[in-house]
SEDREN-801950 format. One record per atom (N, C-alpha, C): residue number from 0; x, y, z. Coordinates in steps of 0.1 Angstrom, whole numbers. Layout:
<atoms>
ATOM  resi     px     py     pz
ATOM   NUM      X      Y      Z
...
</atoms>
This chain:
<atoms>
ATOM  resi     px     py     pz
ATOM     0     11    -13     -2
ATOM     0     -2      1      0
ATOM     0     10     13      1
ATOM     1      9     22    -12
ATOM     1     11     32    -13
ATOM     1     12     41      3
ATOM     2     20     50      9
ATOM     2     17     60     19
ATOM     2      9     70     15
ATOM     3      0     75     21
ATOM     3    -13     82     17
ATOM     3    -11     98     28
ATOM     4    -20    107     24
ATOM     4    -22    116     32
ATOM     4    -32    119     39
ATOM     5    -36    118     52
ATOM     5    -47    109     53
ATOM     5    -52    123     70
ATOM     6    -67    127     64
ATOM     6    -74    134     75
ATOM     6    -82    126     88
ATOM     7    -81    128    100
ATOM     7    -93    120    110
ATOM     7    -97    131    119
ATOM     8   -107    129    116
ATOM     8   -119    138    125
ATOM     8   -120    129    140
ATOM     9   -116    136    153
ATOM     9   -121    126    162
ATOM     9   -108    113    164
ATOM    10    -98    122    159
ATOM    10    -90    113    163
ATOM    10    -83    105    178
ATOM    11    -88    120    187
ATOM    11    -92    116    199
ATOM    11    -96    109    207
ATOM    12   -108    101    202
ATOM    12   -117     94    210
ATOM    12   -112     77    209
ATOM    13   -119     70    211
ATOM    13   -116     58    212
ATOM    13   -113     46    201
ATOM    14   -121     46    190
ATOM    14   -116     43    177
ATOM    14   -104     53    171
ATOM    15   -104     61    170
ATOM    15    -98     74    164
ATOM    15    -82     71    169
ATOM    16    -78     72    184
ATOM    16    -71     68    190
ATOM    16    -61     52    186
ATOM    17    -67     43    180
ATOM    17    -62     31    175
ATOM    17    -60     27    160
ATOM    18    -68     39    156
ATOM    18    -69     46    142
ATOM    18    -58     51    135
ATOM    19    -53     62    143
ATOM    19    -41     69    139
ATOM    19    -30     61    138
ATOM    20    -26     54    153
ATOM    20    -13     40    160
ATOM    20     -9     32    144
ATOM    21    -26     26    141
ATOM    21    -23     15    133
ATOM    21    -21     21    120
ATOM    22    -25     36    111
ATOM    22    -20     43    100
ATOM    22    -10     52     98
ATOM    23      0     54    114
ATOM    23     11     57    112
ATOM    23     23     46    110
ATOM    24     14     37    115
ATOM    24     27     21    118
ATOM    24     30     18    105
ATOM    25     15     20     92
ATOM    25     17     17     80
ATOM    25     27     26     73
ATOM    26     29     36     79
ATOM    26     40     48     67
ATOM    26     31     60     64
ATOM    27     21     58     66
ATOM    27      9     67     64
ATOM    27     10     85     70
ATOM    28      8     97     65
ATOM    28     12    111     71
ATOM    28     -3    108     74
ATOM    29     -4    116     87
ATOM    29    -16    116     94
ATOM    29    -18    130    104
ATOM    30    -32    136     97
ATOM    30    -34    149    106
ATOM    30    -50    145    110
ATOM    31    -50    150    125
ATOM    31    -61    150    136
ATOM    31    -67    159    136
ATOM    32    -79    160    136
ATOM    32    -85    173    136
ATOM    32    -98    175    151
ATOM    33    -90    176    163
ATOM    33   -103    170    173
ATOM    33    -98    184    182
ATOM    34   -111    185    191
ATOM    34   -104    194    203
ATOM    34   -102    185    211
ATOM    35    -97    171    213
ATOM    35    -90    167    223
ATOM    35    -77    157    216
ATOM    36    -65    165    222
ATOM    36    -52    159    217
ATOM    36    -48    141    215
ATOM    37    -45    136    202
ATOM    37    -43    121    204
ATOM    37    -33    120    215
ATOM    38    -31    109    220
ATOM    38    -21    104    230
ATOM    38     -8     98    226
ATOM    39     -1    106    212
ATOM    39      7    102    206
ATOM    39     18    112    199
ATOM    40     27    106    202
ATOM    40     35    119    189
ATOM    40     42    107    183
ATOM    41     46    116    171
ATOM    41     50    111    157
ATOM    41     56    120    144
ATOM    42     68    116    144
ATOM    42     70    126    129
ATOM    42     63    130    122
ATOM    43     51    120    118
ATOM    43     42    121    106
ATOM    43     26    123    108
ATOM    44     31    128    122
ATOM    44     12    130    129
ATOM    44     13    144    128
ATOM    45      0    148    125
ATOM    45     -1    165    126
ATOM    45    -13    170    138
ATOM    46    -13    173    151
ATOM    46    -24    175    154
ATOM    46    -30    192    154
ATOM    47    -41    190    150
ATOM    47    -47    204    148
ATOM    47    -61    202    160
ATOM    48    -58    211    166
ATOM    48    -67    216    176
ATOM    48    -81    222    169
ATOM    49    -90    214    169
ATOM    49    -99    222    170
ATOM    49   -113    212    163
ATOM    50   -126    224    160
ATOM    50   -134    215    160
ATOM    50   -141    210    142
ATOM    51   -147    199    138
ATOM    51   -146    198    129
ATOM    51   -164    207    119
ATOM    52   -169    215    132
ATOM    52   -180    222    124
ATOM    52   -174    240    122
ATOM    53   -164    240    123
ATOM    53   -154    255    119
ATOM    53   -151    252    106
ATOM    54   -159    253     99
ATOM    54   -152    256     81
ATOM    54   -140    262     76
ATOM    55   -139    273     86
ATOM    55   -123    276     82
ATOM    55   -110    268     87
ATOM    56   -116    265    101
ATOM    56   -104    253    105
ATOM    56   -104    237     97
ATOM    57   -115    234     89
ATOM    57   -117    224     81
ATOM    57   -111    226     67
ATOM    58   -114    239     61
ATOM    58   -108    240     55
ATOM    58    -90    242     49
ATOM    59    -84    243     59
ATOM    59    -71    243     63
ATOM    59    -70    233     67
ATOM    60    -69    226     73
ATOM    60    -69    210     76
ATOM    60    -70    197     64
ATOM    61    -80    200     55
ATOM    61    -83    192     44
ATOM    61    -76    192     34
ATOM    62    -68    207     34
ATOM    62    -63    207     19
ATOM    62    -50    199     17
ATOM    63    -54    192      3
ATOM    63    -39    183      2
ATOM    63    -42    172      8
ATOM    64    -56    169     13
ATOM    64    -50    156     21
ATOM    64    -65    143      6
ATOM    65    -56    132      5
ATOM    65    -64    122      0
ATOM    65    -75    113      5
ATOM    66    -75    114     19
ATOM    66    -82    104     22
ATOM    66    -89    114     40
ATOM    67   -101    108     33
ATOM    67   -106    116     51
ATOM    67   -113    102     57
ATOM    68   -108    103     71
ATOM    68   -120     95     83
ATOM    68   -127    103     88
ATOM    69   -139    103     89
ATOM    69   -149    110     98
ATOM    69   -157    105    113
ATOM    70   -145    110    122
ATOM    70   -154    101    134
ATOM    70   -160    107    140
ATOM    71   -158    116    144
ATOM    71   -162    128    152
ATOM    71   -174    132    152
ATOM    72   -182    132    165
ATOM    72   -195    135    166
ATOM    72   -195    147    182
ATOM    73   -205    150    183
ATOM    73   -203    159    193
ATOM    73   -219    153    204
ATOM    74   -225    146    199
ATOM    74   -234    138    211
ATOM    74   -234    128    214
ATOM    75   -231    119    217
ATOM    75   -237    105    225
ATOM    75   -249     99    222
ATOM    76   -251     87    225
ATOM    76   -269     88    219
ATOM    76   -275     91    234
ATOM    77   -274     90    245
ATOM    77   -287     99    258
ATOM    77   -285    113    251
ATOM    78   -275    120    249
ATOM    78   -274    130    249
ATOM    78   -280    137    237
ATOM    79   -278    131    223
ATOM    79   -286    133    212
ATOM    79   -299    135    210
ATOM    80   -308    120    221
ATOM    80   -323    123    222
ATOM    80   -323    135    233
ATOM    81   -314    138    243
ATOM    81   -318    146    251
ATOM    81   -321    165    241
ATOM    82   -310    165    228
ATOM    82   -309    178    223
ATOM    82   -309    175    209
ATOM    83   -320    171    202
ATOM    83   -317    162    190
ATOM    83   -316    179    180
ATOM    84   -328    190    183
ATOM    84   -325    202    174
ATOM    84   -309    202    174
ATOM    85   -298    205    184
ATOM    85   -286    209    185
ATOM    85   -280    196    177
ATOM    86   -283    182    181
ATOM    86   -277    172    174
ATOM    86   -278    173    157
ATOM    87   -288    177    154
ATOM    87   -290    176    137
ATOM    87   -280    191    135
ATOM    88   -282    206    143
ATOM    88   -273    219    135
ATOM    88   -261    212    137
ATOM    89   -256    204    145
ATOM    89   -241    198    144
ATOM    89   -235    188    137
ATOM    90   -235    180    143
ATOM    90   -238    163    133
ATOM    90   -239    164    118
ATOM    91   -254    170    118
ATOM    91   -257    164     99
ATOM    91   -255    176     98
ATOM    92   -260    191     94
ATOM    92   -246    203     89
ATOM    92   -237    198     90
ATOM    93   -230    196    100
ATOM    93   -214    202    101
ATOM    93   -206    191     93
ATOM    94   -212    180     93
ATOM    94   -205    169     82
ATOM    94   -209    167     72
ATOM    95   -222    174     68
ATOM    95   -226    174     50
ATOM    95   -216    190     48
ATOM    96   -209    196     57
ATOM    96   -202    209     55
ATOM    96   -187    204     54
ATOM    97   -185    196     59
ATOM    97   -172    188     63
ATOM    97   -168    181     48
ATOM    98   -176    174     39
ATOM    98   -181    167     30
ATOM    98   -183    174     17
ATOM    99   -181    185     18
ATOM    99   -185    197      9
ATOM    99   -171    201      2
ATOM   100   -166    205     16
ATOM   100   -150    209     14
ATOM   100   -144    197      9
ATOM   101   -145    188     18
ATOM   101   -137    174     12
ATOM   101   -137    169     -6
ATOM   102   -149    174    -10
ATOM   102   -149    170    -25
ATOM   102   -143    187    -31
ATOM   103   -147    193    -26
ATOM   103   -139    207    -36
ATOM   103   -124    207    -35
ATOM   104   -117    200    -20
ATOM   104   -102    198    -12
ATOM   104    -94    184    -27
ATOM   105   -105    180    -33
ATOM   105   -101    170    -41
ATOM   105    -96    152    -33
ATOM   106   -104    156    -19
ATOM   106   -106    142    -17
ATOM   106   -105    130    -23
ATOM   107   -101    119    -20
ATOM   107   -105    111    -36
ATOM   107   -108    100    -26
ATOM   108   -109     95     -7
ATOM   108   -121     86     -6
ATOM   108   -122     94     10
ATOM   109   -132     90     11
ATOM   109   -139     93     21
ATOM   109   -148     83     33
ATOM   110   -148     80     47
ATOM   110   -151     69     52
ATOM   110   -158     71     66
ATOM   111   -169     69     68
ATOM   111   -176     79     79
ATOM   111   -174     66     88
ATOM   112   -173     68    103
ATOM   112   -179     58    109
ATOM   112   -195     58    117
ATOM   113   -203     55    109
ATOM   113   -214     51    114
ATOM   113   -219     43    127
ATOM   114   -230     40    128
ATOM   114   -235     32    139
ATOM   114   -242     16    136
ATOM   115   -242      8    135
ATOM   115   -249     -4    131
ATOM   115   -258     -7    143
ATOM   116   -258     -3    152
ATOM   116   -268     -4    165
ATOM   116   -277      6    164
ATOM   117   -279     15    155
ATOM   117   -286     29    160
ATOM   117   -294     28    144
ATOM   118   -286     25    134
ATOM   118   -296     27    122
ATOM   118   -307     21    120
ATOM   119   -304     12    124
ATOM   119   -316      2    118
ATOM   119   -331     -1    128
ATOM   120   -326      2    142
ATOM   120   -338      6    146
ATOM   120   -344     -7    151
ATOM   121   -360    -15    155
ATOM   121   -362    -22    162
ATOM   121   -362    -31    150
ATOM   122   -360    -46    150
ATOM   122   -363    -56    139
ATOM   122   -363    -69    149
ATOM   123   -370    -75    137
ATOM   123   -368    -94    146
ATOM   123   -357   -102    134
ATOM   124   -355    -96    121
ATOM   124   -350    -99    112
ATOM   124   -331   -103    114
ATOM   125   -328   -108    128
ATOM   125   -313   -110    131
ATOM   125   -310   -122    121
ATOM   126   -295   -120    121
ATOM   126   -289   -110    122
ATOM   126   -297   -100    105
ATOM   127   -289    -85    110
ATOM   127   -293    -77     99
ATOM   127   -284    -73     90
ATOM   128   -288    -71     81
ATOM   128   -283    -72     66
ATOM   128   -282    -55     62
ATOM   129   -272    -50     55
ATOM   129   -274    -35     51
ATOM   129   -289    -33     44
ATOM   130   -294    -43     38
ATOM   130   -302    -40     23
ATOM   130   -314    -41     33
ATOM   131   -318    -41     47
ATOM   131   -328    -41     51
ATOM   131   -337    -27     59
ATOM   132   -347    -27     61
ATOM   132   -352    -11     60
ATOM   132   -342     -5     75
ATOM   133   -339      6     72
ATOM   133   -335     13     82
ATOM   133   -349     25     92
ATOM   134   -349     16     99
ATOM   134   -362     25    114
ATOM   134   -355     30    124
ATOM   135   -343     41    125
ATOM   135   -339     41    136
ATOM   135   -349     49    145
ATOM   136   -351     44    158
ATOM   136   -359     48    172
ATOM   136   -353     62    180
ATOM   137   -337     63    181
ATOM   137   -338     71    185
ATOM   137   -326     85    178
ATOM   138   -323     97    180
ATOM   138   -321    107    175
ATOM   138   -307    106    173
ATOM   139   -300     96    178
ATOM   139   -286     88    172
ATOM   139   -285     86    159
ATOM   140   -297     75    160
ATOM   140   -296     67    149
ATOM   140   -299     75    136
ATOM   141   -307     83    138
ATOM   141   -314     94    124
ATOM   141   -306    100    118
ATOM   142   -293    109    131
ATOM   142   -286    114    128
ATOM   142   -275    111    122
ATOM   143   -271     97    123
ATOM   143   -257     85    117
ATOM   143   -267     85    104
ATOM   144   -281     79    102
ATOM   144   -282     74     88
ATOM   144   -279     88     77
ATOM   145   -286    102     89
ATOM   145   -287    109     79
ATOM   145   -277    113     72
ATOM   146   -263    112     80
ATOM   146   -251    118     76
ATOM   146   -246    107     63
ATOM   147   -248     93     65
ATOM   147   -246     87     55
ATOM   147   -252     92     40
ATOM   148   -262     98     42
ATOM   148   -271    100     28
ATOM   148   -261    110     22
ATOM   149   -256    120     32
ATOM   149   -254    135     26
ATOM   149   -237    129     18
ATOM   150   -231    118     27
ATOM   150   -219    117     25
ATOM   150   -218    107      9
ATOM   151   -228     99      7
ATOM   151   -232     97     -5
ATOM   151   -234    105    -16
ATOM   152   -244    116    -13
ATOM   152   -245    127    -23
ATOM   152   -232    135    -24
ATOM   153   -225    139    -18
ATOM   153   -212    144    -20
ATOM   153   -204    139    -28
ATOM   154   -202    125    -23
ATOM   154   -195    119    -34
ATOM   154   -195    117    -43
ATOM   155   -209    119    -48
ATOM   155   -217    115    -62
ATOM   155   -214    128    -69
ATOM   156   -209    140    -65
ATOM   156   -211    157    -66
ATOM   156   -196    156    -75
ATOM   157   -183    145    -68
ATOM   157   -175    149    -77
ATOM   157   -165    138    -78
ATOM   158   -158    132    -73
ATOM   158   -149    118    -80
ATOM   158   -144    111    -63
ATOM   159   -150    111    -53
ATOM   159   -146    112    -42
ATOM   159   -153     97    -38
ATOM   160   -146     83    -36
ATOM   160   -150     76    -33
ATOM   160   -155     73    -19
ATOM   161   -166     69    -14
ATOM   161   -173     68     -4
ATOM   161   -178     53      5
ATOM   162   -178     56     23
ATOM   162   -181     44     27
ATOM   162   -184     48     39
ATOM   163   -195     41     49
ATOM   163   -198     43     56
ATOM   163   -199     34     61
ATOM   164   -188     29     77
ATOM   164   -193     18     80
ATOM   164   -199     15     94
ATOM   165   -207      8     91
ATOM   165   -222      5    103
ATOM   165   -212     -2    115
ATOM   166   -206      4    123
ATOM   166   -201     -3    136
ATOM   166   -208     -3    149
ATOM   167   -205    -19    156
ATOM   167   -212    -24    161
ATOM   167   -211    -17    175
ATOM   168   -206    -25    182
ATOM   168   -205    -22    197
ATOM   168   -193    -27    201
ATOM   169   -179    -20    198
ATOM   169   -165    -13    195
ATOM   169   -162    -20    216
ATOM   170   -154    -27    215
ATOM   170   -150    -26    233
ATOM   170   -131    -28    231
ATOM   171   -126    -23    242
ATOM   171   -113    -28    244
ATOM   171   -105    -15    250
ATOM   172    -89    -21    249
ATOM   172    -83     -9    260
ATOM   172    -85      5    255
ATOM   173    -86     15    264
ATOM   173    -84     27    258
ATOM   173    -99     35    255
ATOM   174   -108     28    260
ATOM   174   -125     32    260
ATOM   174   -126     37    272
ATOM   175   -135     52    270
ATOM   175   -137     55    279
ATOM   175   -148     56    283
ATOM   176   -148     51    295
ATOM   176   -162     43    301
ATOM   176   -169     52    312
ATOM   177   -164     69    308
ATOM   177   -172     73    316
ATOM   177   -186     88    307
ATOM   178   -187     81    295
ATOM   178   -194     87    285
ATOM   178   -206     81    278
ATOM   179   -209     70    286
ATOM   179   -219     68    289
ATOM   179   -224     56    274
ATOM   180   -209     53    270
ATOM   180   -208     40    257
ATOM   180   -199     30    266
ATOM   181   -199     20    255
ATOM   181   -192     10    258
ATOM   181   -192      5    267
ATOM   182   -207     -9    266
ATOM   182   -214    -16    277
ATOM   182   -202    -28    284
ATOM   183   -197    -32    274
ATOM   183   -187    -44    279
ATOM   183   -177    -38    284
ATOM   184   -166    -31    277
ATOM   184   -154    -24    286
ATOM   184   -159    -17    298
ATOM   185   -175    -12    300
ATOM   185   -176     -5    313
ATOM   185   -177    -13    327
ATOM   186   -186    -29    317
ATOM   186   -185    -44    328
ATOM   186   -172    -43    333
ATOM   187   -163    -47    324
ATOM   187   -151    -51    329
ATOM   187   -143    -44    339
ATOM   188   -148    -27    338
ATOM   188   -141    -19    344
ATOM   188   -146    -23    356
ATOM   189   -159    -25    360
ATOM   189   -165    -27    369
ATOM   189   -161    -38    379
ATOM   190   -162    -46    369
ATOM   190   -156    -62    378
ATOM   190   -143    -60    384
ATOM   191   -136    -53    377
ATOM   191   -122    -51    385
ATOM   191   -122    -47    392
ATOM   192   -128    -36    395
ATOM   192   -132    -24    406
ATOM   192   -139    -33    419
ATOM   193   -148    -42    414
ATOM   193   -155    -54    419
ATOM   193   -168    -45    425
ATOM   194   -174    -40    417
ATOM   194   -188    -28    420
ATOM   194   -196    -34    410
ATOM   195   -208    -32    415
ATOM   195   -220    -40    408
ATOM   195   -219    -29    396
ATOM   196   -227    -38    386
ATOM   196   -231    -38    373
ATOM   196   -242    -35    369
ATOM   197   -243    -23    361
ATOM   197   -261    -19    363
ATOM   197   -265    -22    353
ATOM   198   -280    -27    349
ATOM   198   -284    -39    335
ATOM   198   -296    -30    336
ATOM   199   -302    -24    322
ATOM   199   -310    -17    325
ATOM   199   -323    -26    318
ATOM   200   -335    -33    322
ATOM   200   -342    -45    316
ATOM   200   -338    -59    324
ATOM   201   -341    -66    319
ATOM   201   -340    -81    324
ATOM   201   -327    -85    325
ATOM   202   -317    -79    311
ATOM   202   -307    -84    307
ATOM   202   -304    -93    295
ATOM   203   -317    -94    288
ATOM   203   -319   -105    279
ATOM   203   -320    -95    265
ATOM   204   -316    -81    265
ATOM   204   -310    -78    253
ATOM   204   -298    -83    246
ATOM   205   -300    -85    236
ATOM   205   -289    -89    228
ATOM   205   -280    -81    220
ATOM   206   -269    -78    219
ATOM   206   -262    -68    213
ATOM   206   -249    -77    205
ATOM   207   -243    -71    194
ATOM   207   -233    -74    189
ATOM   207   -221    -68    194
ATOM   208   -208    -74    198
ATOM   208   -198    -67    203
ATOM   208   -184    -74    195
ATOM   209   -177    -61    191
ATOM   209   -164    -63    183
ATOM   209   -155    -59    194
ATOM   210   -140    -63    189
ATOM   210   -131    -60    194
ATOM   210   -124    -51    186
ATOM   211   -116    -40    196
ATOM   211   -113    -28    189
ATOM   211   -105    -28    176
ATOM   212    -95    -42    179
ATOM   212    -81    -44    166
ATOM   212    -90    -48    154
ATOM   213   -103    -55    157
ATOM   213   -110    -60    144
ATOM   213   -114    -49    134
ATOM   214   -118    -37    145
ATOM   214   -127    -28    140
ATOM   214   -117    -18    132
ATOM   215   -107    -14    136
ATOM   215    -92    -11    130
ATOM   215    -93    -16    117
ATOM   216    -90    -29    119
ATOM   216    -85    -38    100
ATOM   216    -93    -35     94
ATOM   217   -110    -31    100
ATOM   217   -118    -32     87
ATOM   217   -120    -10     82
ATOM   218   -116     -2     89
ATOM   218   -108      9     88
ATOM   218   -101      8     77
ATOM   219    -87      3     78
ATOM   219    -78      1     73
ATOM   219    -78     -4     60
ATOM   220    -83    -12     59
ATOM   220    -91    -23     47
ATOM   220    -93    -15     35
ATOM   221   -101      0     42
ATOM   221   -111      5     29
ATOM   221   -100     13     20
ATOM   222    -87     15     25
ATOM   222    -78     24     23
ATOM   222    -72     17      7
ATOM   223    -72      4      6
ATOM   223    -69     -6     -6
ATOM   223    -83    -13    -13
ATOM   224    -93     -5    -13
ATOM   224   -108    -11    -18
ATOM   224   -114     -1    -25
ATOM   225   -116     -5    -36
ATOM   225   -125      4    -49
ATOM   225   -138      5    -38
ATOM   226   -143     15    -32
ATOM   226   -155     20    -25
ATOM   226   -168     23    -34
ATOM   227   -181     21    -30
ATOM   227   -192     25    -40
ATOM   227   -200     29    -32
ATOM   228   -198     34    -23
ATOM   228   -212     43    -15
ATOM   228   -219     33     -7
ATOM   229   -222     21     -8
ATOM   229   -225     10     -1
ATOM   229   -222     11     15
ATOM   230   -234     13     24
ATOM   230   -233      8     35
ATOM   230   -225     -3     40
ATOM   231   -219     -5     48
ATOM   231   -209    -20     54
ATOM   231   -212    -19     68
ATOM   232   -213    -30     70
ATOM   232   -215    -37     91
ATOM   232   -204    -40     90
ATOM   233   -201    -38    105
ATOM   233   -188    -40    112
ATOM   233   -191    -48    126
ATOM   234   -189    -62    124
ATOM   234   -195    -67    137
ATOM   234   -192    -82    140
ATOM   235   -194    -87    150
ATOM   235   -192    -99    151
ATOM   235   -197   -112    143
ATOM   236   -209   -103    141
ATOM   236   -223   -117    133
ATOM   236   -228   -127    143
ATOM   237   -224   -119    160
ATOM   237   -233   -126    169
ATOM   237   -237   -125    179
ATOM   238   -247   -122    181
ATOM   238   -257   -116    193
ATOM   238   -253   -122    208
ATOM   239   -250   -116    216
ATOM   239   -250   -115    232
ATOM   239   -258   -112    239
ATOM   240   -264   -118    251
ATOM   240   -273   -107    258
ATOM   240   -262   -104    270
ATOM   241   -270    -94    277
ATOM   241   -261    -88    282
ATOM   241   -258    -97    295
ATOM   242   -266   -107    300
ATOM   242   -265   -118    310
ATOM   242   -254   -125    308
ATOM   243   -253   -127    293
ATOM   243   -242   -137    285
ATOM   243   -227   -127    289
ATOM   244   -226   -118    288
ATOM   244   -213   -110    286
ATOM   244   -209   -107    301
ATOM   245   -218   -111    313
ATOM   245   -214   -107    324
ATOM   245   -210   -119    331
ATOM   246   -212   -132    322
ATOM   246   -208   -147    326
ATOM   246   -196   -146    320
ATOM   247   -192   -142    308
ATOM   247   -182   -143    304
ATOM   247   -169   -133    313
ATOM   248   -172   -124    318
ATOM   248   -164   -119    328
ATOM   248   -163   -125    336
ATOM   249   -173   -130    346
ATOM   249   -168   -136    357
ATOM   249   -161   -149    353
ATOM   250   -163   -152    340
ATOM   250   -151   -165    339
ATOM   250   -136   -162    339
ATOM   251   -141   -149    333
ATOM   251   -124   -147    332
ATOM   251   -118   -138    340
ATOM   252   -125   -132    350
ATOM   252   -124   -124    358
ATOM   252   -119   -134    371
ATOM   253   -128   -145    371
ATOM   253   -128   -156    385
ATOM   253   -133   -155    394
ATOM   254   -143   -139    396
ATOM   254   -144   -139    410
ATOM   254   -163   -133    405
ATOM   255   -170   -132    417
ATOM   255   -187   -136    412
ATOM   255   -190   -119    408
ATOM   256   -189   -115    402
ATOM   256   -197   -105    397
ATOM   256   -212    -98    405
ATOM   257   -216    -92    407
ATOM   257   -230    -90    410
ATOM   257   -237    -84    401
ATOM   258   -252    -79    392
ATOM   258   -254    -69    389
ATOM   258   -271    -65    393
ATOM   259   -270    -53    390
ATOM   259   -281    -47    398
ATOM   259   -292    -44    385
ATOM   260   -303    -48    385
ATOM   260   -314    -42    373
ATOM   260   -322    -34    375
ATOM   261   -325    -24    364
ATOM   261   -328    -15    367
ATOM   261   -341    -18    355
ATOM   262   -355    -10    354
ATOM   262   -364    -11    345
ATOM   262   -356     -8    333
ATOM   263   -364    -13    320
ATOM   263   -364     -9    306
ATOM   263   -360      4    301
ATOM   264   -354      4    291
ATOM   264   -356     21    283
ATOM   264   -359     15    271
ATOM   265   -367     29    266
ATOM   265   -377     28    257
ATOM   265   -371     23    247
ATOM   266   -359     37    240
ATOM   266   -347     28    230
ATOM   266   -341     21    228
ATOM   267   -344     11    236
ATOM   267   -329     -1    235
ATOM   267   -341    -10    228
ATOM   268   -334    -13    214
ATOM   268   -344    -28    209
ATOM   268   -335    -40    216
ATOM   269   -345    -45    213
ATOM   269   -343    -62    222
ATOM   269   -337    -66    216
ATOM   270   -331    -68    200
ATOM   270   -320    -82    195
ATOM   270   -313    -68    183
ATOM   271   -301    -72    185
ATOM   271   -288    -59    177
ATOM   271   -282    -68    172
ATOM   272   -281    -77    161
ATOM   272   -266    -79    157
ATOM   272   -265    -83    144
ATOM   273   -253    -82    136
ATOM   273   -250    -79    123
ATOM   273   -244    -90    115
ATOM   274   -253    -88     97
ATOM   274   -249    -99     92
ATOM   274   -238    -91     86
ATOM   275   -224    -96     84
ATOM   275   -210    -93     82
ATOM   275   -206    -95     71
ATOM   276   -216   -100     59
ATOM   276   -214   -109     43
ATOM   276   -206    -99     37
ATOM   277   -214    -89     38
ATOM   277   -209    -79     29
ATOM   277   -192    -73     30
ATOM   278   -186    -73     46
ATOM   278   -176    -67     45
ATOM   278   -167    -80     40
ATOM   279   -168    -93     40
ATOM   279   -163   -100     40
ATOM   279   -160   -102     23
ATOM   280   -171    -99     14
ATOM   280   -168    -97      2
ATOM   280   -162    -86     -5
ATOM   281   -162    -76      2
ATOM   281   -159    -62     -4
ATOM   281   -148    -57      4
ATOM   282   -147    -57     17
ATOM   282   -133    -53     23
ATOM   282   -125    -68     27
ATOM   283   -127    -81     19
ATOM   283   -121    -91     27
ATOM   283   -117    -92     42
ATOM   284   -124    -90     46
ATOM   284   -125    -86     64
ATOM   284   -136    -96     67
ATOM   285   -128   -101     85
ATOM   285   -137   -105     92
ATOM   285   -129   -104    107
ATOM   286   -137   -107    113
ATOM   286   -132   -104    126
ATOM   286   -125   -114    136
ATOM   287   -110   -118    140
ATOM   287   -102   -124    146
ATOM   287   -104   -126    155
ATOM   288   -105   -121    164
ATOM   288   -105   -117    181
ATOM   288   -114   -127    187
ATOM   289   -114   -133    193
ATOM   289   -122   -146    199
ATOM   289   -131   -135    211
ATOM   290   -142   -138    215
ATOM   290   -149   -123    224
ATOM   290   -136   -126    238
ATOM   291   -134   -141    245
ATOM   291   -132   -141    256
ATOM   291   -116   -140    256
ATOM   292   -110   -139    248
ATOM   292    -96   -133    244
ATOM   292    -98   -116    245
ATOM   293   -109   -113    243
ATOM   293   -106   -100    239
ATOM   293   -110    -89    250
ATOM   294   -118   -100    260
ATOM   294   -125    -95    274
ATOM   294   -113    -97    281
ATOM   295   -106   -108    283
ATOM   295    -90   -110    287
ATOM   295    -81    -97    287
ATOM   296    -82    -91    274
ATOM   296    -72    -83    269
ATOM   296    -76    -73    276
ATOM   297    -91    -69    272
ATOM   297    -93    -56    281
ATOM   297    -91    -54    299
ATOM   298    -91    -63    304
ATOM   298    -93    -67    321
ATOM   298    -83    -61    323
ATOM   299    -73    -69    313
ATOM   299    -56    -71    321
ATOM   299    -53    -55    314
ATOM   300    -57    -46    306
ATOM   300    -56    -33    305
ATOM   300    -59    -22    315
ATOM   301    -72    -26    320
ATOM   301    -79    -22    329
ATOM   301    -71    -23    339
ATOM   302    -66    -36    346
ATOM   302    -58    -39    356
ATOM   302    -45    -26    356
ATOM   303    -36    -30    347
ATOM   303    -23    -22    341
ATOM   303    -28     -9    345
ATOM   304    -37      1    342
ATOM   304    -45     13    346
ATOM   304    -50     15    351
ATOM   305    -52      8    364
ATOM   305    -63      7    373
ATOM   305    -61     28    376
ATOM   306    -53     28    386
ATOM   306    -48     42    392
ATOM   306    -51     54    382
ATOM   307    -44     48    371
ATOM   307    -45     63    362
ATOM   307    -62     65    355
ATOM   308    -72     56    351
ATOM   308    -84     58    356
ATOM   308    -94     62    364
ATOM   309    -89     58    377
ATOM   309    -97     63    383
ATOM   309    -98     77    392
</atoms>
């Protein structure tokens, strides 16, 4: 793969940190646009402090770039539900502006981090394929789906290849457990510190959990693949209940973890796990990390960084 000039928005976040480390290790030149600095220094890394919502900042950052990874967002799911108008004006409008500037700057390829857990909504047809109906029930999913559509639109205005990766529930080292995301990593942290795990509902909700290294494999695979605008699911392809996840952590941790159950939430769909056939076909990608191995790696990281994270 020839080294490329790459802009990553949101490079200070969970997926972003892992992505820029991988890109740098492969010899690419990486610029990061974020209000949070990445925790890495490298001669081929350029950090730009700022927001993707500011057009002048974006115009300067994207100049001369060949590839755009758009990972940044201003609202997490609960916050988006509480402030839907702000979510629209920031994440949808801001992303559309970013894509327009990318086309105008001659960006060759744009990869958007969408949500496989939010854009589909409630369905009994699992595993979920990309061509199934998208009926998101929460503002976060509506926003992600709108950004996907605008990415395709702007890609067609020029010669920019595009793809939206609908990522399931990523977990692993370096995930921030204080922003109401990352159930599996949060559960691991609770287990390490022998705290009760909070469950909304009876624990039967099924989700698709994917280890962060496998997620990054998929993002990097896009660099060397012709992209046609179609969204691609990135997940394990397997649904596991919250109760099953807790048992997996119990087995790995070797202690009796306790869980506290609360009434279910209206925006939590009962089942959501993804069909990953398209990822295998287009990206030649499939997850490599067994769940038990991923949980042990995550637990080890949390133990090693316990004092730093608390």
